N, C-alpha and C positions, 0 to 999 in steps of 0.2 A: 504494499500499500504506500510505502514510503516514496516509492519511485513512480507511482502513477501520476499522470498529468504533467504539468509544467509549472514553471514558476508562477504561473498566473492562476494557478487551479482554486486559489481563494475566491475567484469570481466565476471560473469556468466549471468548477466541480465543487460547489459548497458542501454536498452531500459526503465525498470524500474526506475533506477537511473536518468535517463534523466527526465521523466514524473513526478518523486517524487520531484526531485530539482525543476522543475517549479512551482509545488504546494507549496513548502515550501518557497522557496527563494523569487521570485517577488511577488508571492500572498501573502505571509506571510507579506513581507514589506508593501503591500498596505493595509493590515487589520491594521498593526500597524500604519501606517500613519494616517489612518482615525480615530483611537483612540486618537492619538496625537492632531488631529485638533478639537476635540470636544470642549475644554474651548474657543477656538477662533471662531468657527461657531456656537455652541450651547450655550455656556456661562457656561457650567456645565462640571465636570468630571463625568465619569460613572465607578463606583467601579468594577462591573463585567466585563465590557470591558478593563479595565487596567488589571485585572486578566487574562484575556484571552491573552492579548497582552504579559504579563510576561511569560506566558506559552509558546507562540508560539516564542519568541525572542531567547532562547539558542537553538533551533532547526535549527535556520539559520547557525550559524557557524560549527555545526556538520555536516549539510548537504553539506555545501561548500567542506568539507573535503572528502566526498564520491563522489561528482561530480567531483572534480580534479582527484582523483584517477581513475575513470572511463575514463575520457579525456586521462590521460597518458596511460592507456591501450590501447585505442584506437590508439593513436599515435604510440605506439610501434608495434601494428598490423599492421599499415599501412607501416611502415618501414620493417617490416618482409615480406611484400607482401600478407598478408591475405585479404580475402574479406570483405571489412568494412561493407557491407550491412548485410552479414552473421554474422559477429562478433556482429554487434549491437543488432540483434534480437535474436541470439542463444548462444551468449557469445564466450570465447575462454579460452585457458589454459594460466596458469601464465607463465610470462616470466623468472621468477626465482623460483628455488626449494627450497627457504628458508622456512622451516617449521614454521607456527605461533605457537609458545609454550607460548605466553604470554596471548592469549585470553581465557578467562573463558567462557565456553559454558553455553548457555541460560538455557539448561536442568539442570544445576548445581545451579541454582539461590536459591533453598531452603537450600542448604548447603553452598554456598559462595556468598551470595547477594552483599556484598562489592566488590568481585572480578568482578562479571558481571557488577556492576555499573561502576567501573574503566575502564572496557574495553569500555563500552559505551562511554565515554567521552575522549578517546584518541585523540590527536589533538587538545584539548581545554585546555588552561591553564589560570591561573588567576594572572598575575602579579599585585603586589601591586598597582602599577601606574594605571592600569585599574580599579582595584577594587575601589581605591578612587575616581577615576574620576565617576564611576558609583554612587557612594554614593552622591558626590557633584551634580551630574545631579538630582538625586531623591530630594535633598534639594532644587534645583532651580525650580523644578517643582511646589513645594508647598510653596515657598518662599512669593509670593504674598499674600497668605491667611494668612501666618505666621504674615507679617508686616502690615496687614489689608489694602492692596491695592485693588481696585476695580478690579474685574476680567475682564472688559471690557476695560481697559485701554491699551495703547500701551507697557508700561513697563511690564504689567503682560503678555501680549502675548509673549513678548521677553523671558521672564524667562519659560513659560510653553513650548513654541517651542524649545528654546534653551536647556533646561534642559532635554527634552525629548530624543531630537536629539542626546545629549551627552551620555545618558543611552544606546540608541540603537547602536551608534557608538562603545562605549566601550565595550558592551557585544558582539557584532558580532566580533570585534577584538581581542576577547579572543581566537578566533580559530587562531591558529599560521599560518595557510595558507593565511588569509587575513589581518595580523597583520599591515601591512603597512597602512591600511585604518585608523588607529589611529590619522594621521596626520589631519584628517578632524576635529578633535577635537580643533586642534589650532584656526581655523576659528570661530568655534562654541562658544569656549570660549571667544574669543575676542567679538563676537557679544553679548554675556551676559554682558560683562564687560562695553562696550561702550553704547549700544543702551538705557538703563534706563536714563543716562546722557543727551542724546540728545532728547529723548521723553519729559522729564521733567515733566511726570504725576504721578510719584511715590513718595514714601517717601525717605527721605535722607538715613535711614537706608537699605532700599531695594537695592538702587543706589551702596551704599558703599558694601553691601553684594554681589551683582552682581559683582563688580570690583574684590573683593577678589576670589570668586569662578570663575570666568572667566579667570582671570590670571593664578590661580592654575590649572586649567584643561588644559590650553595650554602648561604649563611647564611640566605638567606629560605626555604630548603626545610625547615627543622627546625620552626617553628611550625605546627599544623595549622590554625589558624583557626576561626571559629565553625561550630558544627553546628546547623543550624535545623529539621531534620526528624527523625523517627523511621523506623527501617528495619527493625523487627521482628528476626527471626533474624539479619539482617546488621549490626546495631548494633555488635556486638563487633568487627567489622573496620574500623570507621569510626575510624581513630585518626591 
């Protein structure tokens, strides 16, 4: 399904974008959350499961971009008086005649591989704040093992769960269209900072590290970072 259509399938195949969005976003998140739960439920990390989750994660913000573009096309079609059922299944014409001169066609991949790659990730940027938050989240995931804290303790669970969710939130919010979701990291960071002290079953080093990491992640969640693209009707939500 990912290869069906063309870069303009958000308007030519809205049905495909809808079904692919369901497969990637909610089902992708379910897969990632099952992987996150492994150290808590099973008591071990699965290397290949982590790799699969890492591959799935960047697809989510990119698919959000396509789904929002399709939704805006449907809204504009409704305002124009088009038959939404027909537009949903058969697509419709673009509402603006602006020619896309930036996109490098997929057929040019052998000659311009970097151009094709850049075209595939438009709408996703990596502000240094989210990049650092992602790195801190990865550190938190493996901090219990680093400090020799048993994987079954409440403190370890807080680091495994909190660190994983910080990574997930940070990467998804690299999609400019859902950048506002970064504020969730404030709560997650505070959870990592406070929980080890309340649980009291970890080491002093782990608790101090959690405080530093958690407060840093919370502070890094306030700046929005640069916005490189325009999103039409959705621009007002990119804050």
